[in-house]
C-alpha positions, 0 to 999 in steps of 0.5 A: 226393904218397907213396904210404902202401902198408901191410903187406897184413892189417898190424893199424892204427888204425882206427875201429869203426862200429855202428848204434845206434837207426838212427844211425852209431857210431864207435868210434876203436882203435889197431892194437892194438886199446887202444878209445881216448880224445877226444884218442886216445893208446894208453896201451898202447902210448903214442901218439897214433893216427891213425884212417883206416880204418872197418871196418863190423859189417854189410853194413847199417852198410858201406851206409851208410859208403859213402854218407857216403864219397861225399855228405860230403868228411869221410868221403872220406879213409877206406878202409871194409871189413866185418869178419873174423869175426876182428875181430867182437866 
């Protein structure tokens, strides 16, 4: 299996995770920052995006996503991290 190595700090397609009414909400974004629709196609970059990272808005969201990652095969493939100050809305 080939390991994918990406440059540190390089922006990638991702989900932004938030909690709304105690429910997890994931919104897909292109690496360029464009919000994606259901087809994951970025009109700005003219490419189909593949989100493999979840960026959480706060610690509570991060803990919930980590819980899902441990217990659900659907979440196990994602990299998960807390948003930096510059990534906060």
